[in-house]
N, C-alpha and C positions, 0 to 999 in steps of 0.2 A: 386118729383119735387125739394124738398128742398135739397135732397142729390145731385142731378145732378147739381143744380145751385151752390152748395158749391164746387163741384169738378171743375166746370168751373172757378170759382173765384180763386181756388187754382192753376189751370193751367195758368191763366193769370198772377198770381202773380209771378210765376217762369219764369225768363227771358229765352228766347230761345238762341241758340248758335249764331244766326245772330245778335240778339239784343246785346249780350255781345260783339261781335266783333265791332259793331258800337260804343258802349260806350267806348271801349278800344281805338279805333282810334280817337274818339273825345277827349278823355283825353290826348292822345299823341299829338294831334294837339294843344290843349290849352297849353300844357307844352312847345312845341316848340315856340309858339307865345310869351309866357312870357320870354323865353330865348333869342330869336333872334329879338325882336321887334325893337331894335335899328338898326340892319342891314337892316331889311325890310323898315324902315323909310328912310334910306339912298338910297335905290333903287327907291323910289317913283319919284324923278326928272327924272331918266333915263327912267322909265316906261312911264312917262308923255310925254317925248320927242318922245319915240317910238310910242306912241299912236297918237300924233298929226302929226308927220312927216312921219309915215309909214302906220299905219292901217287905219287912216281916209282917206288919199289919195288913198289907195287901193280900197276903195268903188267906186272911180271914174271909175274902170274897167268895170262898168256896161255899159259904152258906147260901149263896144265890141258887145253888143247885140242890139244896136240902130243905126239908121242912124243919127249920132250926128251932130248937127249944133251949132256953137257958138252963133248964134242969138237966137235960141229956148232954148238952155241949155239942161241939162239932163232931166228935168221934161217935157219939151215941145217937145223933139225929138222923132220921131216915132220909135217903136220897130220893129226890123227885125229878131229877133230870132237868128238862126245860119247862117244867110245869109252872114255875114262877114267872117265866118270861111270857108264856101263853096267857097267864092271868093278866099281865100288864097289857098285852096286845088287845085283850077284850075289855079293859077297864076304860070307860069313857072319861073318867077323871084324869087318868094318865095322859090321854090324847089331848085333853083340854089344857093341861099343864104344858105339854110339849108344844102345842100350837101357840100358847102365850109366850113361851120361851123363844121360839123361832121368830115370832113377830117382833118382839122387843129387840132381838139380836139384829134382825134385818133393818129395823128403824135406826138403831144406834150405829150400824155400819155406815149409813147414809148421812146421819146428822151429828154423830159424835166422833167417828174415826177421823174425818178431815180437820177437826178443830185443833188438835195438837200440831198438825202440819202448818196450818195457817198461823198459829201463834208463834211457832218457831221462825217462820219466814218474816213475820212482822217484827219480832224481837231482834232478829239478826240484822234488820235494817237500821236499828237504833245505834248511832255512832258513839254516844257518850257511854263509857263503860260503867260508871256509877249508876246512871239511870237504868241501863240494861240489867245490872245486877239487882237493883231495887224491884223492878218489874218482875223479874224472874222469881225472886224470893216471895213476893206477894202472890203470884199466880200459883205456884206449886205448894204453898203452905197448907191449903185445905187437904192435901193428900194425907197429912198426918192426923187429921181429925177422924174420929170414929163415926160410923154410920148413924149412931144414935144422935150425935151432935149435929151431923149434916141434916138429918130428917127434922130435928127440932128447929134448926135455923129456917128451913123452908116452911115449916108449919107456922112459925112466928111471923114470917113474911107474907105467905100466900094463903094461910088458913082463914077460916071464917072469923076468928077473933084476932087475926094477924094485923100487922102494921098497915098494910095497904088497904085492907077492908075497913079499918078504923078511920083512916084518912079520907077514904071515899065517903064514909058515913058522916063525917064531920062537915063535908062540903055538900051534903044533900044527895049524894049518889048512892045507888044500891051496891052493897058490897058483894063479894064473891068468896067462894071457898074451893080453891083448887086442890087442897090437900085431901079431900074426901070425895072427889068426883071420879068415878070409874072411867068415864069417857075420856078424860084428859090425863089419866094416870101414866100412860106411856110417855107423854110429854114431861110430866113431873119427874119421873125416874131418870129420863135422859138428861134433863137439866141438872139434876143432882149429880149424876155421873160426870157431866162436863165440868161442873164447878169443883168437884173433888179431885178428879184424876187427869183432867186435860193438861194442867200445868206440869204434872209429873211426866206425862208422855211427851211433852214438849222438849224435855231435856235430851231424850234420845235423838230427836231430829236436829236439835242444836249441835249435838256431837257430830252428826252426819254432815251438817252444813260446814263445820269447821274443817272437814277433809277436802272440800272443794277448792281447787287452786284459784286464788284471787286474780291471777294473771288472766284467767278466762274472762272474768268480768271486765277487766281493764281493756283487753283486746276487743271485746264486744262493744264497749262504750266508744272506743276509738273508731270502730266501724260504723257507729251511728245507731246502735241498737238501743231501744228505749228500755226503761226499767222493767216494763211488762215483758218485753221480748227476752231480756236477760233472765228473768225469772222462769219463763216458759222453756227456754232452750238450754239453760245452764243449771239453775237451781233445782227444778223438778227432775230432770234426768239424773242429777247427782243424788237426789233423795230416793230415786226409784228402787234401788235394791233394798233399802231399809223399809220403805213403804210396803213392798211385796212381802218381805220377811214378817213384818208385824201383822200384815193382813192374813197371812197363812196361819200364824199363831192365834189370831183372833177367831178365825174360822174353826180352828181346832178346839177352841174354848167356847164355841157358839152356844152350847147347851148349858153353860155356866154363867148366867147373867148376874149372879149375886144372890147370896142367901140372906144376910142380915138386913140389907136394904129392903127386901120384899117382905121378910117376916115381920119387921117392925111396922110396916104400913098395911099389912094384910087385913087387920081388923078394921082399919079406917075406910078402905075402898072395897072390901069384900074379896072373897076367893075367886070370883069370876074374872077379876081384873089382875089380881096380884099373885095368883097361883102359878108358880113355875116348877120345873122339875126338882129343884133343890128343896123348895118348901114341901112339895109332894112327898119326897123321900123322908123329910123330917116328920111330917104328920103321920105318914103311914108306917115308917120304920121305927120311929122312936116313941111317938105318942101312943100308938096302938100296939107297940111291941111286936110288930110283924117284921122282924129283922130280915127275913129271907126276901120278901118282896122289895124292901128298901135297897138291899144289896143288889138285887136283879136290876132295879131301875138305875142304880149308879153304874153298873157294868154296861147297861144299854147306852147310857149317856157317854161313857168313855169310848165305847165301840164306834158310835156315830162321830165323835170327835176325831178318832183315829182315821176313819174313812175320809172325813173332810180334809184333814191334813194331807193325806196321801194324794187325793185328787187335786187339791190346790197346789201342792208342790209339783205335781206332774205338769200342771198348766204353766207354772213358773218356769220350768225347764223348757217348755215349748216356746216361751217368750224370751228365752236366752238368759234368764236369771238363775242364780244358784239355788235360791230357796233356803230351806232349813237344813238340807243335806243334798249331796250330789254324789252320784256314783263315780268311783275312781276309774 
């Protein structure tokens, strides 16, 4: 018995591999805390704001599972389980808004997403720094405009009483009104998004282009590669990780095509063309005070976005890219 107890004590005295790994990780964590405690302290105000204005209000989504009443409050409102979600699944207006949202997202992925990439590549080929800075400032300046101003500019240009229609009328041609045509509304909102945000997205790709080794271009030029082949075999592969990352984020945000842009133009083109999930939530949840249905629609939109992110990130891993996260 004494020998066996001595052997057990010796076994417990020798740390296992798992214990050693835990101690090593704890030591590394303490070392990082001692090194970076000032930076962590600086992030505390931002974390506090995020907690107060994002995570705490997110708890209010519990009303999606209640028949919420402003009189009874969250604690007094009766629970209905998934009844609000079943209502959404049976509401033709919700499916119409979801179909419009997905159609606009797919259209903009094809005709809007490549625009910042092309702008970055073209601007990167400009050799004069002053000219490059001027073009960059002019292109991304509309990002700071509000959607009210952007929509007003397009109405003044493409509306029935806009500049182009007036010039055509002066020269004896029949004018047109693209600002109130439901058939071309998807083209109008895509053009507005390109003008407003393409320049801002270009900055990200310009930053990615700056990380590509210039020696690769010089070596390719010495080997006789044309400008097109250098772009195809050096520039685009260098941008590939950033393109995939932003594409994943865009897919995760697929059901969020914009609220202000569509709400402002909804009365001009009609709900059939401009109704998206965000405006559906607004009219149903706020205008009719049916907060539970609006919260359920928002949760449904977030769930679909999460599923799209997980699927697209898995595909990125299969293609050899890191994506937005990678298992250690």
